[in-house]
C-alpha positions as CSV (number, residue, x, y, z in Angstrom):
1,M,-3.2,-64.4,-8.7
2,K,-0.7,-62.2,-10.2
3,S,-2.8,-61.2,-13.1
4,K,-6.0,-60.4,-11.1
5,S,-3.9,-58.3,-8.6
6,T,-2.5,-55.6,-11.0
7,G,-5.9,-55.5,-12.5
8,A,-7.1,-54.2,-8.9
9,L,-4.5,-52.0,-8.3
10,T,-4.6,-50.1,-12.0
11,P,-7.5,-47.8,-10.7
12,F,-5.8,-46.7,-7.6
13,V,-2.5,-46.1,-9.4
14,A,-4.6,-44.0,-11.7
15,A,-6.4,-42.1,-9.4
16,S,-2.9,-41.4,-7.4
17,A,-1.5,-40.4,-10.6
18,V,-4.2,-38.0,-11.2
19,L,-4.1,-36.3,-7.5
20,F,-0.3,-36.0,-7.8
21,A,-0.5,-34.0,-10.7
22,L,-3.3,-31.9,-9.4
23,A,-0.9,-31.0,-6.6
24,A,1.9,-30.3,-8.6
25,T,-0.5,-27.9,-10.9
26,A,-1.5,-26.2,-7.6
27,A,2.0,-25.6,-5.8
28,L,2.9,-24.1,-9.7
29,L,0.1,-22.1,-9.5
30,A,1.2,-20.8,-5.9
31,R,4.6,-19.8,-6.6
32,P,3.9,-17.1,-8.9
33,A,1.4,-15.1,-6.1
34,H,4.8,-16.1,-3.8
35,A,7.4,-14.6,-5.5
36,Q,5.5,-11.7,-6.0
37,T,4.7,-11.2,-2.4
38,M,8.2,-11.5,-1.9
39,A,9.2,-9.1,-4.6
40,Q,6.8,-6.3,-3.1
41,A,7.9,-7.0,0.7
42,Q,11.7,-6.2,-0.4
43,P,11.1,-2.8,-1.8
44,A,9.3,-2.1,1.3
45,A,12.1,-3.4,3.3
46,A,14.7,-1.2,1.5
47,T,12.6,2.0,2.2
48,A,11.9,1.2,5.7
49,A,16.1,0.9,5.8
50,C,16.5,4.1,4.0
51,P,16.1,7.4,5.8
52,A,13.4,9.9,4.7
53,L,15.8,12.3,3.8
54,L,17.7,10.2,1.3
55,Q,14.2,9.0,-0.4
56,H,15.1,10.5,-3.4
57,S,16.2,10.1,-6.8
58,F,18.1,12.6,-9.3
59,P,19.5,12.3,-12.6
60,R,23.4,11.2,-12.9
61,L,24.7,14.3,-14.1
62,Q,27.1,12.3,-16.9
63,D,24.1,10.4,-18.3
64,E,20.7,11.6,-17.1
65,R,20.5,8.1,-15.5
66,P,18.2,8.3,-12.1
67,Q,20.3,7.7,-8.9
68,N,18.6,6.7,-5.7
69,L,20.0,8.3,-3.2
70,C,19.1,5.4,-0.5
71,Q,21.7,3.7,-2.1
72,Y,24.1,5.7,0.1
73,A,22.1,5.2,3.4
74,G,24.6,4.4,6.3
75,K,27.5,6.8,4.6
76,V,28.0,10.0,6.1
77,L,27.4,12.6,3.4
78,L,28.8,16.4,2.3
79,V,26.1,18.1,0.1
80,V,27.3,21.1,-2.0
81,N,25.6,23.0,-4.5
82,T,28.3,23.4,-6.8
83,A,28.9,26.0,-10.2
84,S,31.5,26.3,-13.0
85,K,32.1,30.0,-12.8
86,C,32.4,31.2,-9.2
87,G,35.0,32.7,-7.3
88,F,34.4,29.2,-5.2
89,T,34.7,26.7,-7.8
90,P,38.5,26.0,-6.9
91,Q,36.7,24.3,-3.9
92,Y,36.2,21.3,-6.1
93,E,39.8,20.3,-5.3
94,G,39.5,20.2,-1.9
95,L,35.6,18.3,-2.2
96,E,37.6,15.4,-4.3
97,A,40.5,15.3,-1.9
98,L,37.8,14.8,1.3
99,H,35.9,12.6,-1.0
100,T,39.7,10.4,-1.9
101,K,40.9,10.5,1.7
102,Y,37.7,9.5,3.6
103,G,35.8,7.5,1.2
104,P,37.2,4.2,2.3
105,Q,35.9,5.3,5.8
106,G,32.2,6.2,4.7
107,L,32.2,9.2,3.5
108,V,30.5,10.7,0.3
109,V,30.6,14.0,-1.4
110,L,27.3,14.7,-3.7
111,G,27.2,17.7,-5.8
112,F,24.6,19.4,-7.1
113,P,24.8,22.2,-10.1
114,S,23.4,25.0,-9.7
115,G,22.6,28.4,-11.6
116,D,20.7,30.3,-8.6
117,F,23.8,32.4,-8.0
118,G,24.3,34.6,-10.8
119,G,23.6,31.9,-13.6
120,Q,27.2,30.8,-12.7
121,E,26.7,27.4,-14.0
122,L,27.1,25.8,-17.5
123,E,23.7,25.1,-19.1
124,D,24.7,21.8,-21.0
125,A,25.2,18.5,-18.5
126,K,27.7,17.3,-20.8
127,A,29.9,20.3,-20.2
128,I,29.5,20.5,-16.8
129,A,30.8,17.0,-16.3
130,D,33.7,17.3,-18.6
131,F,34.7,20.8,-16.8
132,C,34.7,19.0,-13.2
133,F,36.6,15.8,-14.5
134,N,39.1,17.6,-17.0
135,T,39.5,20.7,-14.6
136,Y,39.3,19.3,-11.0
137,G,39.5,15.5,-11.6
138,V,36.0,15.1,-10.1
139,K,34.7,11.6,-9.4
140,F,32.7,11.8,-6.5
141,P,28.8,11.6,-7.7
142,M,27.6,14.7,-9.2
143,F,23.4,15.2,-10.3
144,G,22.0,16.8,-12.9
145,K,21.5,20.7,-12.9
146,S,18.6,21.5,-10.5
147,S,17.8,24.6,-8.1
148,V,18.5,24.7,-4.4
149,K,16.5,27.4,-3.2
150,G,13.7,29.4,-3.1
151,A,10.0,27.4,-3.8
152,A,11.7,25.7,-7.0
153,A,14.3,23.9,-4.9
154,N,14.8,20.1,-5.6
155,P,13.3,18.1,-2.5
156,L,16.7,17.2,-0.7
157,F,17.6,20.9,-0.4
158,V,14.2,21.8,0.7
159,Q,14.4,19.4,3.4
160,L,18.2,20.3,4.3
161,A,17.3,24.2,5.0
162,K,14.3,23.3,7.1
163,A,16.0,20.7,9.2
164,T,18.8,23.0,9.6
165,G,17.4,26.2,9.4
166,K,20.0,27.4,6.8
167,A,19.3,27.3,2.7
168,P,21.9,27.9,0.4
169,G,23.1,31.7,0.5
170,W,25.4,31.1,-2.2
171,N,27.7,28.4,-4.7
172,F,29.5,25.9,-2.6
173,H,27.0,25.7,0.8
174,K,27.5,22.5,2.2
175,Y,25.5,20.3,4.5
176,L,26.8,17.6,6.7
177,I,24.8,14.2,7.3
178,G,25.2,11.7,9.7
179,R,25.2,7.7,8.8
180,D,21.8,7.7,10.1
181,G,20.5,10.1,7.6
182,K,20.2,13.4,9.9
183,P,21.4,16.5,9.3
184,L,24.6,17.7,11.4
185,G,25.5,20.8,10.3
186,S,25.1,23.7,7.5
187,Y,28.4,25.8,6.4
188,D,28.2,28.4,3.8
189,S,30.6,29.2,1.4
190,N,33.8,30.4,3.3
191,V,34.1,27.7,5.2
192,T,36.8,25.3,3.0
193,P,36.3,21.7,2.4
194,T,39.5,20.9,3.8
195,G,39.7,23.2,6.7
196,A,39.9,22.7,9.9
197,T,36.4,23.3,11.1
198,L,35.0,21.1,8.2
199,V,37.4,18.2,8.4
200,A,37.0,17.9,12.3
201,Q,33.1,17.4,12.1
202,I,33.7,14.8,9.4
203,E,36.2,12.6,11.2
204,K,33.6,13.1,14.0
205,A,30.5,11.9,12.2
206,L,32.7,8.6,10.3
207,A,33.7,7.6,14.1
208,A,30.1,7.5,15.2
209,K,28.8,4.4,14.9
């Protein structure tokens, strides 16, 4: 009886093993497709959470590595077009002071070197980076040299000028952007970074949730 029973079960066991192997193979084949779908969904979700104004990438000044501005979503941003050889260049000190003081509360200063106004920016990216750090101790994010006005303006400044109705008139023009990615104000070169006017607006923006 034992021998006969064992012989009768053998085909069933073999068939079960084949079915199990087929099911396992199907699961393995399906997994990459599922993973690919998830991978595609993640960037789409990230883009949806990032305000349209920040959906740009710019090369970092120090090494030209692309930096997506979406990393600053949810922050209060102060965007400034800078220059190394301008009468307003000492404003770097005030900008860094803002970044240091209010950074823990969510403020990020973003610097965009430009030679649009009197050619007052250095040509070499490393020279600009060295100047900013060695002279003013700049640690806030700085991006590669670009145009900030007219037809050649980088896309962020195009949007900022359109949204506020004011394009930069000179170096160290400032745009304040709220946590929701919407521009809150435009300030010309004469508005100092640590002056009462701008500081009050920054603190108001930081307090908004």
